[in-house]
N, C-alpha and C positions, 0 to 999 in steps of 0.2 A: 137143388140144387140152380141158383139163381144166375141165367146167364143175360149178358148184354151184348147183341150186336150195335156196333156203329157202320152206320149206311149213310153214302151219299145222298141221297134223295127218295126216299119210301115212297113220296107221291108221284114217281117218273114211272115209266117205259125204261126196261133196260134189263138185260141178261144178268147182269148183278144183282138187281133189283129181285126178279122173279126165281133166282135161285138161295139168295139169303131167306125170302118169304119161305121158301119151300121148306128150307130145313128148322128155321124157326118155328114153323108149325110144325113139325116133325117132332123136334126136343119136345115144344110145348105138352106133349103126352105127359109126360113126365118132370117136368120142371119149369121153373117159374121164368117165362121169356119176355124181355122189351127190346124194342128197335129203336134206339137212338138216332134220327134223321136230322142229318145236319142242316136241311133248310124245308122249308114247306112252300111250295108255288099255287098250291091251287086247295079246296077246301077239301076233296076226297080224296084217297090213294086210286091211282089206275086200275091197279089189281085188287082183288077181294084180299084182306088181310082176317086171318083167323080171329075170331074174338077174342081168344086166350090169350093174344100177343098184345101187350102193350107197347102202344107207340107215340112215341114223345118226340115231338119236334123242335129242336133248338131255337133255329134262327126263320121267321117269319116274313118271306120274302113278296105275299099277297100285297096287290096294289091296298094304299091307306094303311099300310102294318105302321106301326110303333118302330117297329126294329128297323125299315126303313131310314127312318128319321134319327137313329143313335148314330152320332158321330164314331161310332168305334167300326159300324159298318163300313164305314167309306177308308177307313184307315186297312192297309195290307194285312194280311197275317204276319206273324212270329214264329208260330211254330209250327203251322202246315206248311211243309216244304214248297219253294217258289217251282222248283223242278218238275213236281207234278203238273201235268196237262191241266187240270183241274183247278190251280190254285188262285187263278183269277175269279172264281166263285166262292174263294172263303176269304175271310176279313177277320179282322180283329176280335169282333165279336163272337165269331163262331170260336176263334182258338180261347177265350173266356167262358162260355157256356159251356162247353165241354169239358173245360178243368173243371169248373164248378160241378158239373152234373157229376164228374166223376168221383170228386173228393166226397159228396155224400152219399155216394153208391153203396150199397153192400153186396155188390155183386160176388159171386163167387170164380165166376168165368167173363172178360170182356173180350170179344172179337172185333179186329178190326174187318174191313173189307176192300181195301183198296191201298197203296201204298203209303199216300199223305196220311189218310185216317190211322193206319197202322201205326206210324210214328205218333199220332196223338194217344193210342194208346199204349205204347211204348214209355212217354211221358207223364201219362196223367191216371192210369189204372189204378186205381186202391193196392197198396202192396202187399196185401193179402189175396188178390185175386190173381187166376190164371191170366197172364196176357198172351193173347193167339194173333197172329197175324195172318189175313188169308190173302190168296194171289190169285186172281180171277184171269187176267193175263197173263205176263210169261216175264223170266228174266228180261231174255233177250228185249222185247216190247220195249224195255225202260231205257230212256237217255242214261247214257253214261254218269253224266250229273247226277242223274238222281239216282242212280245204283250207288255211288258214292256217298249219299245220306243216309241210303238206306243200309250201307254195311255200315255206318257207326250207329242207327238208331236201333236198328234189329235185335242189337245183341241184348236188349233191354227184355226182350221178347223170351217167352218158355216155349214158343213154337211158332214154326210159320209151315202154314198149310198151303200146300200147292194143287191145283184140282188135276196133274197128271205124274206120274212115275218120272217122265223123262223132264220133265220141269224140274225138280226135286234134284234129281242127279245133277243139273245147269246150276242150280244153286250152292250144293255142296261144294262143286268145283270151284266155283266161280266168285261164292261170294262165304267164305268161311265165315260160321256164326259158332264159337265154341260158347259150349252149354245150353246154345239153340236147340229142339228137336226140327228137323226139318224134314216133313212128310208130305205122302199124298194121299188127298183123299177127294173121290169124285165129286159132281155136281149131284143131287139128288133129282132125278127126274120123274115124276109121277107119271103114271098110267093114262091119258086120255079120257074125259066124263062126255059118256054117251057119244062115244064114237068107237060104230064096227071096225074088225081091221080089213083093213085092204083085200079086196081076192085076187089082186094080182093081174085082173083080166081086162083094165082099165088103159088104152092106147093113151098115156100120160105120162110123162117124164117131170117131175117137181125138181123144184130147187127153192132154197130160202136166205135168206140174209139182207145185209145193209149192200146197198148198190154201190159199192165203193170199189176202188181197185186191187184191195188185197183180196178180195172174194172173188176174182176174176170171171165176173158172169159173162166178158168178152171172150175167153176161152171155149167157154160150156157152149155159148154161142158158135161161136167156128167149128166147135168139135160137129154140135148140133146139125150143123150145114154139111156134113160130110154122112149124117143118119138119115136126114130127110127125105133125099130123092129113092132112097132105099128100102125105105118104108114110108111109105106118104099117108099113113092112116095115124101117124103118130104128132102130138106135140109137146112143145116143151112150154111149162108153165114157168116163170118166175117172181117170187112174192120178196116184198119188200121195196123199202120206198132207199133213197139217197141222192149224192150228186150227182150221178152218173146215167141216171136216167134216161136223158136226152141223148147220150153218147150211144149207148146202148139198144135205143129205139133205132137210131139211124144205120147202126150194124145189123140190127137184125133186118131195115127193107134194103140195106145194101146186099146182104146176099138171098134175098127174096123168099123170106121167110114171114114176112108179112100175115097174120091168120094163124101161121103153124107155130111161133114163138111168140109169147104174149108176157107182157111184164104187169102184172096182174095186181101189183101198190101191195102195203101189207097187210096182212092178217093176222088178227091176235085173239083166240089161239089158234096157231098153226096147224092144228093136226087134222082138223075136217081135211083140210084142204089135202095133205101127203095121204088119206085114207081112201082119197078119190083117184088117188096115183097109182103107178107099178113099177116105178123107180123113182129115187131120189139120187140127185149127182150133185155133189162140190166137186170144185176147183180150185178152192182156193188156196195160195201160197202160206200159209200159214191159219193153226187154231188153237189158242189156247187151250179148248177143251173140246167142243164139237158138238153143244146143245142140239143144234137142228139133225145131226146123225142120229142122237139116239130117240128124237123125235119122232122121224120116221119109223126108227126099228120100234118104237112102242106101239104103231100103228103096222106093223106087219109088212112094211116095205124094205126091201133091200137097198142097200147103199152102196151108191160108186163114188170113190171118195179120193184127191189126190194124197198120196201119202205124205202130206206137210207136216211140219213140226204145229205142235206136240202132239196132239190129241187123237186124230184120226187112228193112228195105228194101237192104241190100247182101246179103243172102241171096235174097232171092225176086223174078225178074224176073216181075212181074204179067203176066197172062195168057200167060204161055209154060211156068213150072214150078212155078206157085200163082198165088194172087191178093192183093191188098191193100185192105183196106176200111179206111177213116175209124176211127177208135181211138173206142171208146165207143157206135158206131154198132150197136145192137141189129138195126135193117130192115138192114142193109148187110150185116151178119155172115150174118144168115137166108137172105137172097135171093142170098147167093153158095154156101152151100151148098146150098142149090135147083137155081142154076143149073149146077153142077157133078153132082148126084145126076141131072138131068135128061137130062147130056150125058154119058153112059158113054162113050162111043168118044174124047169129047174128055176125057175124065176119064184116061182110059188112055194117052191121048199127051200128056198134061200131067206124068202119072207116070215115062213113060220120058224128059222133058224133065229133071224132078229129079232121076233117077237120074244122067242124063248130067251135070248141072252138080253135082252132089255132088262130083266129083272134084275141085275147084277146094281140098275139106278134104281132100285124101290129104296122107301125111305129105312124099313130095318135096318137092313145094312149099313148104311151108310151113318144112320144114330149110332150103331153099336161101334161103327171103328171111332166116332167123335167122343163116344162114351169112353170107350177103351184108353183113348188117348188123355181125357181130363183125368182117368184114375194113374196113367204112368207118370202125367206130371207132376200130378201131388205126390207118386210117392217121390219121384225124383227129388222134390223139395225137401221133402220130409227125411232122406239119405243125407241131403246136402246140411240141414240143420244140425243132423246127428254127428257128422262129420265134422263142422265147425267147433260143435261142442267138444268133441274130443281132442280136439286139435289146441282149443286152449285149455283144458285140463291137461292137458301134457306140457305145458308150458310151465305150470303151477309147482314149483320146488316142494317137496314135502319136508316138513319141519319149520316151513320159514313161516307160519300163520299164515298159509292160503296167498303168499306175494309170489308173483309172477318171476320166474328166473331172471326176467329183465331188472324188475324192479327189489330181487336180491342181490345182484350184481352191484347195483348202483350201492346199495348198501354196504 
């Protein structure tokens, strides 16, 4: 089977890039896989790409590129929706390159990986190919204007795939798409290479993510300020970069946590850092999936997370492989940390359960679900063609030389 992914920028760092590369590599075991990168801003991708995958950059934005001098590069896109937050990174040249590439493609399956790119799939994918849109954020993360566009465009897809069952349910309720299969398939999160599981005895609490308001690292620091006096040997390490770095450092200093709570900067891959901790904590207000939660569990580390929409409750079985606490509740977050700090044997048992639970995100079961989806969509198309043929046959009036009922009546 020939499978083509459309990706915003395969040369960049990001969760969607990483999860797309993971899925593409797993599918490449049995299929011919191509990744179309809408743009290319550097010579070599940031992430390693499986050599079996064909990488096709469409618009070259490197300094001195001929594409930058093309007049179409300066024109706004007409196919990529302006309501998509990334629209300013697209142009008419991108529109045309995508359309022309897909017009010549022999793909059996075309998969988009963000809303605006899913519109490209709905408009330009070859008629014979299955058209699948992936949602790596969530329905409610998009503006009302963008949702209105998607409600019109997504009707041409065969399927829309979300990362959580909760988000699929929201789409089915708030954006009815007759004839479109709306389903959930989680991301592949591979086991870390050359990283031994956590022993669970390091006096370190870790957290990771972009330093932005929605991740609520301010709440985590507040919660840790209640933990620190009671557990003076424990440290908090926050990994990631972003606009809130200075504000968070001021909060750390203001609580007298300098040296106890540290902003460590970005780390890729993060698993080596998680394996040196005994707890990983997420205080987010929203998680479309929760990649860092699974990455921590892959390292045998129990996770404490706010029970925010949408992913954590589908990843964590509270009390078994982690803990869920109410969103925005500083006291509940600090008490959960103190409980697991005090219970070393329980914490280590929870870490072992987390490691076992993380196998849900192995490549094999996720690939099987995608291949099953491809088969179901093919069957649905075949049945639709048969029904269409039957309806057409029923309109033919016997004894009228094969003329339809409408033609016979006009005669």
